[in-house]
C-alpha positions in Angstrom: 0.0 0.0 0.0 1.4 3.4 -1.0 2.0 6.2 1.4 -0.8 8.3 -0.1 -3.2 5.4 0.4 -2.1 4.9 4.0 -2.5 8.6 4.6 -6.1 8.5 3.3 -6.8 5.4 5.4 -5.7 7.0 8.6 -7.6 10.2 7.8 -10.8 8.1 7.4 -9.9 6.3 10.6 -9.4 9.6 12.4 -12.8 10.7 11.3 -14.4 7.5 12.5 -12.7 7.9 15.9 -13.9 11.5 16.2 -17.5 10.6 15.4 -17.5 7.6 17.7 -16.0 9.6 20.6 -18.3 12.5 19.9 -21.3 10.2 20.2 -20.2 8.8 23.6 -18.9 12.0 25.1 -21.3 13.4 27.8 -23.0 16.7 26.9 -24.5 19.3 29.2 -28.2 20.0 29.4 -27.6 23.4 28.0 -25.8 21.9 24.9 -28.6 19.4 24.4 -31.1 22.3 24.5 -29.6 23.8 21.4 -31.8 23.0 18.4 -30.4 20.3 16.2 -30.4 22.6 13.2 -28.1 25.0 15.0 -25.8 22.2 16.1 -25.6 21.0 12.5 -24.7 24.5 11.4 -22.0 24.7 14.1 -20.5 21.3 13.0 -20.4 22.5 9.3 -18.8 25.8 10.5 -16.0 23.9 12.2 -15.4 21.7 9.2 -15.3 24.6 6.7 -13.3 26.9 9.0 -10.8 24.1 9.8 -10.4 23.1 6.1 -9.9 26.7 5.0 -7.6 27.5 7.9 -5.4 24.5 7.2 -4.9 25.4 3.6 -4.7 29.2 3.9 -0.9 29.4 4.6 -0.1 27.2 1.6 -2.5 28.9 -0.7 -1.2 32.3 0.3 2.3 31.5 -1.0 1.2 29.4 -4.0 2.9 30.4 -7.3 -0.4 30.3 -9.1 -2.0 32.8 -6.7 -4.1 32.3 -3.6 -7.3 33.0 -5.6 -6.8 30.0 -8.0 -8.3 26.5 -7.5 -4.9 24.9 -7.8 -3.7 26.7 -4.7 -6.5 25.2 -2.6 -6.5 21.6 -3.9 -2.7 21.0 -3.9 -1.0 19.1 -1.2 -0.1 20.8 2.1 -2.1 21.5 5.2 -1.2 22.8 8.7 -2.8 21.6 11.9 -2.2 24.9 13.8 -3.9 27.1 11.3 -6.7 24.5 10.9 -7.5 24.6 14.6 -7.5 28.4 14.6 -9.8 28.5 11.6 -12.2 25.9 13.1 -12.3 27.7 16.5 -12.9 31.1 14.9 -15.6 29.8 12.6 -17.5 28.2 15.4 -17.3 31.2 17.7 -18.4 33.5 14.8 -21.3 31.2 13.9 -22.4 31.1 17.5 -22.4 34.9 17.6 -24.6 35.0 14.4 -27.0 32.4 15.7 -27.2 34.0 19.1 -25.9 30.8 20.8 -24.5 31.6 24.2 -23.9 28.1 25.4 -20.4 26.7 25.9 -19.9 24.0 23.3 -16.1 23.3 23.4 -16.2 20.6 26.1 -18.2 18.4 23.8 -15.5 18.4 21.1 -12.2 18.5 23.1 -11.8 14.8 23.8 -13.0 13.5 20.4 -10.6 16.0 18.7 -7.6 14.9 20.7 -8.3 11.2 19.9 -8.7 12.0 16.2 -5.5 14.0 16.1 -3.6 11.1 17.8 -4.8 8.8 15.0 -4.4 11.2 12.1 -0.7 12.0 12.8 0.1 8.4 11.9 -1.2 9.1 8.4 1.5 11.8 8.2 4.1 9.4 9.4 3.2 6.8 6.8 3.1 9.4 4.0 6.5 10.7 5.0 5.5 14.3 5.7 5.8 16.6 8.7 9.0 14.9 9.9 11.7 16.6 12.1 15.3 17.5 11.7 18.0 15.0 11.3 19.1 13.2 14.4 21.5 10.6 15.7 19.1 9.3 18.4 18.4 5.6 18.2 14.7 6.1 17.5 15.4 8.3 14.4 13.4 7.3 11.3 14.7 7.6 7.8 12.7 10.0 5.6 13.2 11.1 2.1 14.7 14.6 2.0 14.1 17.4 -0.6 17.2 16.3 -2.5 15.9 12.7 -2.8 18.4 11.4 -0.2 17.4 9.6 3.0 18.3 10.6 6.5 17.3 9.6 10.0 15.1 12.3 11.5 13.0 13.0 14.5 9.7 11.2 14.0 7.8 14.3 15.1 4.5 12.8 13.8 4.8 10.1 16.5 5.8 12.7 19.1 2.7 14.6 18.3 0.5 11.6 18.3 1.7 10.7 21.8 1.0 14.3 22.9 -2.6 14.2 21.7 -3.0 10.7 23.3 -1.7 12.1 26.6 -4.1 15.1 26.4 -7.0 12.8 25.6 -6.3 10.9 28.8 -6.3 14.1 30.7 -9.5 15.3 29.1 -11.1 11.9 29.8 -10.4 12.3 33.5 -11.6 15.9 33.4 -14.9 14.7 31.8 -15.3 12.0 34.4 -14.8 14.3 37.4 -16.3 17.4 35.8 -13.1 19.5 36.0 -12.7 22.8 34.2 -16.3 22.8 32.8 -16.6 25.1 29.9 -12.8 25.4 29.4 -11.6 22.0 28.4 -11.2 22.8 24.7 -9.2 26.0 25.6 -7.1 23.9 28.0 -6.4 21.4 25.2 -5.6 24.0 22.5 -3.4 26.1 24.8 -1.5 22.9 25.6 -1.1 22.2 21.9 0.1 25.7 21.3 2.9 25.2 23.9 3.8 21.8 22.5 3.9 23.0 18.9 5.9 26.1 19.7 8.5 23.9 21.5 8.8 21.1 18.9 9.2 23.6 16.0 12.9 23.8 17.1 13.3 20.2 15.8 11.3 20.7 12.6 13.0 21.8 9.4 10.8 24.8 8.9 12.2 28.1 7.5 12.5 31.1 9.8 9.7 33.5 9.1 10.2 36.5 11.4 12.3 37.4 14.4 14.0 34.0 14.5 10.7 32.1 14.7 8.9 30.0 12.1 5.4 30.7 10.8 4.0 27.9 12.9 5.6 29.3 16.1 4.0 32.6 15.5 0.6 30.9 14.9 1.1 28.9 18.1 1.8 32.2 20.0 -1.3 33.8 18.6 -3.4 30.8 19.6 -1.9 30.7 23.1 -2.3 34.4 23.8 -5.8 34.7 22.4 -7.2 31.7 24.2 -5.5 32.6 27.5 -7.0 36.1 27.3 -10.5 34.7 26.5 -10.2 32.3 29.5 -9.2 35.1 31.9 -12.0 37.4 30.6 -14.6 34.6 31.0 -13.5 33.7 34.5 -13.7 37.4 35.6 -17.1 37.8 34.1 -18.3 34.6 35.8 -16.9 35.8 39.2 -18.5 39.2 38.8 -21.9 37.6 38.0 -21.8 35.6 41.2 -20.3 38.2 43.5 -22.6 39.5 46.2 -24.0 43.0 45.7 -22.4 45.2 48.3 -23.8 48.5 47.1 -26.9 48.3 49.3 -26.8 47.8 53.1 -29.0 44.9 54.3 -32.4 46.0 55.6 -33.3 45.2 59.2 -35.4 42.1 59.6 -38.0 41.7 62.4 -38.4 38.6 64.5 -41.3 37.2 62.6 -39.7 37.5 59.2 -36.5 35.9 60.5 -38.5 33.0 61.9 -40.3 32.4 58.6 -37.0 32.6 56.7 -35.3 30.1 59.0 -38.3 27.8 58.9 -38.9 27.9 62.6 -42.5 28.2 63.6 -43.0 30.7 66.4 -46.1 31.8 68.2 -47.6 35.0 66.8 -46.1 38.1 68.3 -48.9 40.5 69.3 -48.3 44.1 68.5 -51.3 45.4 70.6 -52.9 44.2 73.8 -55.4 41.5 73.2 -59.1 42.6 73.6 -60.9 40.3 76.0 -63.9 38.5 74.5 -67.2 40.0 75.2 
């Protein structure tokens, strides 16, 4: 089986893993309350935004011009820009639809599992490998000059990273940790990972000593961290007690009713004897 065929096979397997995990991942009552039409639109927004984002960096530098069909159907995709595109597309679509429910928790674990599988397609195809290395686990990949050299199997490194994150997200789902922020937690972690491993990938320097993907990872990290901080502050402000008004005095009867203690009526005037 050719590398291209294995790549396609692993991409289909990744899609199957994603759909299966998505089906069994628990969802909140708020998410289930979203009409199915809107959920379908959000799913398509993620697909389209991710696909366009993954191709945009390659189409932008295509010799035929970014506006041509050849620029968008040729080989070459980037995971970092794809994740950014999918995230922005979903958030923008939610804004247009008026959806205020957090939806990221539902997709974090399935996405991590799918990414762990999909990276093996890159390994079999022979793309996305790292720099040459003398380490014993180096794998021989064909270089641009048609020679072969042992390189860092960065595809396997990344697959193991996503598998590790999937295990963390699984535990978070079981114990309801970081509700509403699990997708941001996963993507921030991936941004840190990708920025670090770019130093062992043969990517050209783009600006200020960093590659394009490192700048994309920085943008992803900063944007999601700021969004997380803003959301936490808004949530804290919403549940903070209102200290602008002093508490009103409460008489004995009202206090008894509030506490659930049944007290005898408290006469306010002398009782009139029966006639």
